[in-house]
C-alpha positions as semicolon CSV with decimal commas, in nm:
position;residue;x (nm);y (nm);z (nm)
1;M;4,779;5,675;-2,473
2;K;4,997;5,971;-2,553
3;S;4,885;6,231;-2,303
4;P;4,669;6,275;-1,992
5;F;4,400;6,423;-2,215
6;D;4,373;6,091;-2,396
7;F;4,287;5,934;-2,061
8;V;4,022;6,201;-2,002
9;K;3,873;6,133;-2,344
10;N;3,884;5,759;-2,281
11;I;3,717;5,789;-1,942
12;S;3,448;6,035;-2,041
13;Y;3,363;5,962;-2,403
14;T;3,507;5,653;-2,571
15;K;3,463;5,426;-2,268
16;E;3,708;5,161;-2,386
17;K;3,847;5,013;-2,067
18;M;4,218;4,944;-2,076
19;D;4,344;4,608;-1,967
20;E;4,626;4,571;-1,714
21;E;4,904;4,535;-1,970
22;S;4,811;4,835;-2,183
23;F;4,759;5,047;-1,873
24;E;5,104;4,955;-1,739
25;E;5,259;5,058;-2,072
26;S;5,095;5,400;-2,069
27;K;5,103;5,456;-1,693
28;K;5,368;5,728;-1,724
29;E;5,136;5,949;-1,928
30;Y;4,860;5,942;-1,665
31;I;4,918;6,255;-1,456
32;P;4,659;6,264;-1,175
33;F;4,676;6,643;-1,135
34;I;4,592;6,704;-1,501
35;V;4,315;6,444;-1,509
36;N;4,162;6,577;-1,187
37;R;4,181;6,932;-1,315
38;A;4,020;6,833;-1,644
39;F;3,725;6,675;-1,465
40;S;3,692;6,974;-1,231
41;Y;3,562;7,187;-1,520
42;Y;3,233;6,995;-1,556
43;L;2,933;7,017;-1,325
44;D;2,870;6,644;-1,322
45;T;3,232;6,549;-1,238
46;V;3,359;6,832;-1,018
47;L;3,274;6,652;-0,693
48;L;3,445;6,336;-0,814
49;S;3,754;6,538;-0,896
50;N;3,747;6,689;-0,550
51;E;3,733;6,343;-0,393
52;M;4,039;6,236;-0,592
53;N;4,221;6,550;-0,477
54;L;4,148;6,457;-0,116
55;I;4,325;6,121;-0,155
56;P;4,634;6,193;-0,368
57;H;4,815;5,883;-0,238
58;L;4,570;5,655;-0,421
59;D;4,724;5,431;-0,684
60;I;4,693;5,558;-1,042
61;K;4,517;5,243;-1,161
62;L;4,259;5,273;-0,882
63;Q;4,197;5,636;-0,971
64;Y;4,152;5,547;-1,337
65;D;3,911;5,264;-1,250
66;F;3,712;5,492;-1,018
67;Y;3,667;5,757;-1,284
68;F;3,594;5,500;-1,555
69;D;3,324;5,324;-1,354
70;V;3,154;5,630;-1,206
71;I;3,154;5,885;-1,489
72;R;2,879;5,848;-1,748
73;K;2,954;5,855;-2,117
74;K;2,926;6,209;-2,244
75;K;3,124;6,431;-2,477
76;R;3,284;6,698;-2,260
77;Y;3,474;7,002;-2,374
78;S;3,576;7,318;-2,195
79;K;3,851;7,573;-2,227
80;W;4,112;7,580;-1,958
81;N;4,143;7,896;-1,755
82;K;4,460;8,079;-1,836
83;R;4,637;8,329;-1,620
84;N;4,616;8,692;-1,730
85;N;4,943;8,870;-1,765
86;M;4,915;9,127;-1,487
87;E;5,233;9,312;-1,585
88;E;5,090;9,399;-1,925
89;L;4,759;9,502;-1,769
90;K;4,938;9,730;-1,520
91;M;5,138;9,891;-1,800
92;I;4,821;9,948;-2,002
93;S;4,638;10,095;-1,703
94;Q;4,930;10,332;-1,633
95;K;4,963;10,435;-1,999
96;Y;4,593;10,502;-2,053
97;K;4,523;10,605;-1,690
98;C;4,241;10,358;-1,636
99;N;4,150;10,076;-1,398
100;I;4,238;9,708;-1,445
101;G;3,892;9,620;-1,581
102;R;3,925;9,878;-1,857
103;A;4,286;9,767;-1,916
104;K;4,160;9,411;-1,981
105;E;3,922;9,546;-2,244
106;I;4,203;9,745;-2,406
107;F;4,429;9,441;-2,391
108;N;4,169;9,229;-2,573
109;I;4,134;9,497;-2,841
110;L;4,511;9,513;-2,885
111;Q;4,523;9,133;-2,918
112;L;4,288;9,153;-3,216
113;Y;4,538;9,365;-3,409
114;K;4,842;9,141;-3,353
């Protein structure tokens, strides 16, 4: 495994359980925060993600096994929420004398012409 997202793909779609040796080799790439956040974007896994967030001291292997055994095989994809740049939105709203909602619309239009 090369990244935490490979673990998410393995758990949710490919369903190829890793043995102890291969898991120990790729244990460094398993970042519980990223895996929990990835599963928090889906309706069928959000509660499981919340449970893992409640017990952060749990061993990484146990967390992987829990997710692997409980989550059903399904192809999952969602975009990650990204933070809006508030400084740019404030500058746009001051320049065009509009509210933040309108500034977001203007910002999106300006992004099209980059």
